[in-house]
ZAMARGU-4260 file (C-alpha; in steps of 0.2 Angstrom, whole numbers, plus 5000, padded with zeros to 4 digits):
<rodrens>
0) 4341/5509/4974 | 4357/5515/4982 | 4375/5517/4979 | 4391/5509/4985 | 4402/5518/4998
5) 4418/5509/5004 | 4409/5493/4998 | 4393/5496/5008 | 4376/5499/5000 | 4369/5516/5005
10) 4350/5518/5005 | 4348/5533/5015 | 4337/5545/5005 | 4347/5561/5011 | 4364/5553/5006
15) 4356/5547/4990 | 4350/5564/4986 | 4367/5573/4990 | 4377/5560/4980 | 4366/5561/4965
20) 4367/5580/4964 | 4386/5579/4964 | 4386/5568/4949 | 4387/5573/4930 | 4372/5562/4926
25) 4361/5574/4937 | 4365/5589/4926 | 4361/5579/4910 | 4345/5573/4918 | 4340/5591/4922
30) 4343/5596/4904 | 4333/5582/4897 | 4317/5587/4907 | 4318/5605/4903 | 4300/5609/4897
35) 4305/5615/4879 | 4287/5609/4874 | 4280/5625/4880 | 4288/5634/4865 | 4275/5625/4855
40) 4263/5638/4861 | 4272/5651/4850 | 4279/5641/4836 | 4266/5627/4834 | 4268/5608/4834
45) 4277/5608/4817 | 4295/5610/4825 | 4299/5593/4833 | 4317/5599/4835 | 4312/5608/4851
50) 4311/5591/4859 | 4329/5585/4855 | 4334/5588/4873 | 4324/5572/4877 | 4338/5562/4868
55) 4350/5566/4883 | 4341/5552/4892 | 4348/5539/4880 | 4362/5534/4892 | 4349/5529/4904
60) 4343/5516/4892 | 4360/5508/4890 | 4362/5508/4908 | 4345/5498/4910 | 4350/5486/4896
65) 4367/5482/4904 | 4359/5479/4921 | 4345/5469/4914 | 4357/5458/4904 | 4367/5454/4919
70) 4352/5449/4930 | 4341/5441/4918 | 4340/5422/4917 | 4338/5422/4898 | 4352/5433/4892
75) 4352/5427/4874 | 4334/5430/4872 | 4336/5448/4879 | 4351/5451/4868 | 4340/5447/4853
80) 4326/5458/4858 | 4339/5472/4862 | 4346/5470/4844 | 4329/5471/4836 | 4324/5486/4846
85) 4340/5495/4840 | 4336/5491/4822 | 4318/5498/4824 | 4325/5514/4832 | 4337/5517/4818
90) 4324/5514/4805 | 4312/5525/4814 | 4325/5539/4815 | 4330/5537/4797 | 4311/5538/4792
95) 4309/5554/4801 | 4325/5562/4793 | 4318/5556/4776 | 4301/5565/4779 | 4310/5581/4785
100) 4321/5581/4770 | 4306/5578/4759 | 4297/5593/4768 | 4312/5604/4766 | 4313/5600/4747
105) 4294/5601/4744 | 4282/5587/4747 | 4278/5579/4730 | 4291/5590/4721 | 4298/5575/4712
110) 4296/5556/4712 | 4309/5553/4726 | 4302/5564/4740 | 4286/5560/4750 | 4270/5563/4740
115) 4260/5579/4743 | 4249/5578/4758 | 4235/5586/4748 | 4232/5569/4741 | 4219/5561/4752
120) 4228/5544/4750 | 4244/5551/4758 | 4237/5565/4769 | 4234/5554/4785 | 4247/5553/4798
125) 4246/5534/4799 | 4250/5533/4780 | 4263/5546/4781 | 4273/5536/4795 | 4270/5519/4787
130) 4276/5525/4770 | 4292/5533/4777 | 4296/5518/4788 | 4294/5507/4773 | 4305/5518/4763
135) 4318/5518/4777 | 4318/5499/4779 | 4320/5496/4761 | 4335/5508/4760 | 4344/5503/4776
140) 4342/5484/4771 | 4350/5489/4754 | 4335/5481/4745 | 4331/5497/4736 | 4316/5496/4723
145) 4312/5514/4728 | 4311/5529/4716 | 4328/5535/4712 | 4334/5551/4718 | 4334/5567/4707
150) 4343/5581/4716 | 4360/5581/4723 | 4354/5582/4741 | 4344/5567/4738 | 4359/5557/4730
155) 4370/5562/4745 | 4357/5556/4758 | 4353/5539/4748 | 4372/5536/4747 | 4374/5539/4766
160) 4359/5528/4769 | 4366/5514/4759 | 4383/5515/4768 | 4374/5515/4785 | 4363/5500/4779
165) 4378/5490/4774 | 4386/5493/4792 | 4369/5489/4800 | 4368/5473/4790 | 4385/5467/4794
170) 4382/5471/4813 | 4366/5462/4812 | 4374/5446/4804 | 4388/5447/4816 | 4378/5449/4832
175) 4365/5436/4827 | 4379/5424/4823 | 4387/5427/4839 | 4371/5425/4849 | 4367/5408/4840
180) 4385/5402/4844 | 4383/5407/4862 | 4366/5399/4863 | 4373/5383/4856 | 4390/5384/4865
185) 4386/5371/4878 | 4379/5359/4865 | 4393/5361/4854 | 4406/5357/4868 | 4396/5342/4873
190) 4394/5336/4855 | 4413/5338/4853 | 4416/5326/4868 | 4404/5313/4861 | 4413/5314/4844
195) 4429/5312/4852 | 4423/5296/4862 | 4415/5289/4846 | 4431/5291/4836 | 4441/5283/4850
200) 4429/5268/4851 | 4429/5266/4832 | 4448/5267/4832 | 4450/5254/4846 | 4436/5243/4838
205) 4425/5243/4854 | 4410/5231/4853 | 4394/5238/4846 | 4385/5234/4862 | 4397/5244/4873
210) 4397/5258/4861 | 4378/5259/4862 | 4378/5260/4881 | 4391/5274/4880 | 4380/5284/4868
215) 4364/5281/4878 | 4374/5287/4894 | 4378/5304/4885 | 4360/5305/4879 | 4354/5304/4897
220) 4366/5317/4903 | 4360/5329/4890 | 4342/5326/4891 | 4342/5328/4910 | 4354/5343/4910
225) 4368/5334/4919 | 4381/5338/4906 | 4388/5353/4916 | 4403/5351/4927 | 4398/5359/4943
230) 4416/5362/4949 | 4421/5369/4932 | 4406/5381/4933 | 4409/5387/4951 | 4428/5388/4950
235) 4427/5407/4947 | 4417/5410/4963 | 4426/5414/4979 | 4427/5400/4992 | 4413/5408/5003
240) 4400/5409/4989 | 4405/5392/4982 | 4402/5384/5000 | 4386/5393/5002 | 4380/5386/4985
245) 4386/5369/4989 | 4377/5369/5006 | 4361/5375/4998 | 4361/5361/4985 | 4369/5346/4994
250) 4369/5349/5013 | 4352/5340/5015 | 4358/5325/5006 | 4374/5324/5016 | 4364/5325/5033
255) 4354/5309/5028 | 4370/5299/5031 | 4369/5291/5048 | 4387/5294/5053 | 4386/5313/5048
260) 4370/5317/5057 | 4372/5330/5071 | 4391/5333/5066 | 4399/5350/5067 | 4393/5362/5054
265) 4411/5366/5049 | 4415/5348/5045 | 4399/5346/5035 | 4404/5362/5025 | 4421/5354/5021
270) 4413/5338/5016 | 4399/5346/5005 | 4413/5354/4995 | 4421/5338/4992 | 4406/5328/4985
275) 4408/5323/4967 | 4392/5319/4957 | 4393/5303/4947 | 4380/5295/4935 | 4378/5276/4932
280) 4370/5267/4917 | 4358/5252/4919 | 4367/5237/4924 | 4383/5246/4930 | 4391/5239/4946
285) 4395/5253/4958 | 4405/5241/4969 | 4408/5222/4970 | 4410/5211/4984 | 4428/5210/4990
290) 4434/5226/4982 | 4444/5238/4993 | 4432/5252/4999 | 4439/5269/4995 | 4423/5279/4993
295) 4406/5281/5000 | 4391/5284/4990 | 4375/5294/4993 | 4360/5291/4982 | 4352/5306/4974
300) 4341/5299/4961 | 4338/5281/4955 | 4337/5264/4962 | 4351/5252/4966 | 4350/5233/4969
305) 4360/5223/4981 | 4363/5207/4971 | 4371/5190/4972 | 4387/5185/4963 | 4377/5179/4948
310) 4370/5197/4946 | 4352/5191/4945 | 4346/5187/4963 | 4342/5203/4972 | 4343/5204/4991
315) 4338/5222/4994 | 4333/5238/4985 | 4342/5255/4989 | 4332/5271/4984 | 4335/5290/4984
320) 4342/5296/5001 | 4351/5280/5005 | 4369/5278/5007 | 4382/5264/5008 | 4401/5262/5010
325) 4403/5274/5024 | 4410/5261/5036 | 4423/5255/5025 | 4432/5272/5023 | 4433/5275/5042
330) 4447/5262/5045 | 4440/5257/5062 | 4451/5244/5070 | 4441/5228/5075 | 4429/5229/5061
335) 4427/5211/5054 | 4423/5218/5037 | 4439/5228/5037 | 4440/5240/5022 | 4432/5227/5010
340) 4415/5228/5001 | 4403/5215/5008 | 4390/5216/4994 | 4388/5218/4975 | 4378/5234/4972
345) 4371/5237/4954 | 4362/5251/4946 | 4344/5246/4940 | 4341/5261/4929 | 4351/5277/4927
350) 4357/5282/4945 | 4364/5299/4951 | 4375/5297/4966 | 4387/5308/4976 | 4404/5301/4980
355) 4415/5305/4994 | 4432/5298/4994 | 4442/5291/5009 | 4456/5304/5006 | 4444/5319/5006
360) 4436/5313/5022 | 4453/5310/5031 | 4458/5327/5025 | 4443/5335/5032 | 4442/5327/5049
365) 4460/5331/5053 | 4454/5349/5056 | 4440/5343/5067 | 4447/5331/5080 | 4431/5331/5090
370) 4421/5326/5075 | 4434/5313/5071 | 4430/5305/5088 | 4411/5306/5085 | 4412/5298/5068
375) 4423/5284/5076 | 4411/5281/5090 | 4396/5281/5078 | 4404/5269/5066 | 4408/5257/5081
380) 4390/5258/5086 | 4384/5253/5069 | 4396/5239/5067 | 4391/5233/5085 | 4373/5233/5080
385) 4377/5223/5064 | 4388/5211/5074 | 4403/5216/5064 | 4414/5223/5078 | 4428/5212/5086
390) 4427/5218/5104 | 4444/5210/5109 | 4453/5220/5095 | 4463/5235/5101 | 4455/5252/5099
395) 4459/5261/5083 | 4454/5277/5075 | 4451/5286/5059 | 4470/5291/5057 | 4476/5273/5056
400) 4484/5269/5039 | 4491/5253/5032 | 4508/5251/5025 | 4502/5254/5007 | 4495/5271/5012
405) 4510/5276/5021 | 4521/5272/5006 | 4510/5282/4995 | 4511/5297/5006 | 4530/5295/5007
410) 4531/5294/4988 | 4520/5310/4987 | 4531/5319/4999 | 4547/5314/4989 | 4539/5320/4973
415) 4536/5337/4981 | 4554/5337/4988 | 4561/5333/4971 | 4551/5347/4963 | 4557/5359/4975
420) 4575/5353/4973 | 4573/5355/4954 | 4568/5373/4957 | 4583/5376/4968 | 4594/5367/4955
425) 4589/5379/4942 | 4592/5394/4953 | 4609/5386/4957 | 4613/5384/4938 | 4609/5403/4935
430) 4620/5408/4950 | 4634/5396/4944 | 4634/5404/4926 | 4635/5422/4934 | 4649/5416/4945
435) 4659/5409/4930 | 4656/5426/4921 | 4663/5435/4936 | 4678/5424/4937 | 4681/5426/4918
440) 4680/5445/4920 | 4692/5445/4935 | 4705/5434/4925 | 4704/5446/4910 | 4706/5461/4922
445) 4722/5452/4929 | 4729/5449/4911 | 4727/5466/4905 | 4732/5476/4921 | 4741/5464/4932
450) 4755/5457/4920 | 4764/5473/4918 | 4764/5477/4936 | 4770/5460/4940 | 4785/5461/4928
455) 4790/5478/4936 | 4789/5472/4953 | 4798/5455/4950 | 4814/5465/4946 | 4812/5473/4964
460) 4807/5456/4972 | 4789/5463/4977 | 4771/5459/4972 | 4758/5472/4969 | 4744/5471/4983
465) 4730/5474/4971 | 4735/5459/4960 | 4738/5448/4975 | 4720/5452/4981 | 4713/5449/4964
470) 4721/5432/4963 | 4714/5428/4981 | 4697/5433/4975 | 4698/5422/4960 | 4704/5407/4971
475) 4690/5410/4983 | 4676/5411/4970 | 4683/5395/4962 | 4683/5386/4979 | 4665/5392/4982
480) 4660/5386/4965 | 4667/5368/4968 | 4660/5367/4985 | 4642/5372/4979 | 4643/5360/4965
485) 4648/5345/4976 | 4634/5350/4988 | 4621/5350/4975 | 4627/5333/4968 | 4626/5325/4985
490) 4609/5332/4989 | 4602/5325/4973 | 4610/5308/4977 | 4602/5308/4994 | 4585/5312/4987
495) 4586/5298/4975 | 4593/5286/4988 | 4578/5290/5000 | 4565/5285/4987 | 4557/5268/4992
500) 4561/5253/4981 | 4545/5248/4971 | 4537/5232/4977 | 4540/5217/4967 | 4529/5205/4976
505) 4510/5203/4972
</rodrens>
């Protein structure tokens, strides 16, 4: 219990008391606990209107519902229970009003009101409440089948009840439909993806065997609750909370990798945020011998086999907690294996892996140079133990990039530059249009006001200074316009000329 003051939760009892007393809710709560029940000593218990002040606590119930719905792990179930409670309360109040009207008109005075309590069958309190509640339920649900009203007051009340019942029925149908839609929203979205894949495979005439594998893969995702995109779910959280959740879920898995053990905490946090979950079906190849290694993998669940080229002979078995491919993404000079895969790794069953790409690793280690050296040394030690390090090779590091990677980075930089240039070109076009409008306005001003002055001054052999200045302004604006246009054209040509030629060789 507490309240927020400048973003801090205050729990001090004295401050809580002072803050509560100053609120409007305090006055409402005081009125709701006024002991009006004591008046029953004078009037008797047949005047329930004296307890109407208890209804002032109704806002507290809504506050409780809002907080519970936010904090519960089963919001849809809570909403359904909440809706049922609202319906029961409305039916209860309507039953009480029906009995009060019957009592004011006279119990048993006609067929519509509640029967006379002198009858032993309707004299008990239980029978009285059940009968009124039953009447209220039938009326508000617009089922009817009750004795018709007789007096005008009864007609008015029944009409009002029917209108309220129609509104309640529409509200119930709308809320229940919305709740069911929310409960099945994830399933409907997932089913839409499956339907789209099925339509595409049918349109492209994919083989029946491959189509079955795809459908089974989707079934595995849904059955094991892996259909939710973690990054899509967590994207609305601030970076700090997103990092804490990722650390809580994936940090222990990342620490199992040999080269990342005892690394800086900051680097591990950066890498944890870059892990991407992937699911492989039985028989899928995660990597093949000779492929360029651009990712490393950490096994979360499942079993992977290191197999021969025939795909049958199995050399080793990788289980949960294992990892592979970490050396190939470090770019350690002197490695005999280079950045190529040295084995075929195949999924035996359904396997859940975490993938860390080479680009993400390089982006993370640039901010941690000490950790970069540690990773390099550990990679060298692992290669040396396996006999895969050429001692005579020159020392290299994680930052070494081959020609293809440099070209890719250069093309990316040129794309960014061209995007910025396009934005500047748009701004220049707008400025150019305004400049033309200004030149046109000055020309019109010259035509309307300057020609008469020029004709008068020509007879005297002199030119009006204002007209001369206007002509100079027009000339200056025109020169500026031509110079800017030529500069933009030259800049565009320079950007296009600096783009590297596409490779035509293999």
